[in-house]
C-alpha positions, 0 to 999 in steps of 0.5 A: 911658706916655706918655700916663699921664706927661704925664696927670700931670704936667699934673694936679701942675702945678696950672695952669688946664690942669690937668683936662686931664691927665685925658684923657689918664689916660683915654686910658692906660687905655682904651689899658690895658683894649685890651691886657689885653682882646687879651691875655686877663687879666681880672684887667688888665681889671678893673683898668684897667677900673675906673680908667678907670670911677672915677678918670679919668670923675669927674675928667672930671666933676669938672674940665672938665665943671662 
């Protein structure tokens, strides 16, 4: 939860550090993916996996690697 909030605040700040918010959001999504796999919740695994793969990785690529 803390990683998601920190990532959102960094993105909303529109500062030079905003791109690093995607790293915290990726951490949050990956933690959710691990927790949902431990609980064997397939719906949350699909949700958190797609969120991590599509949104967070695209944001990291666009903001930090380009």
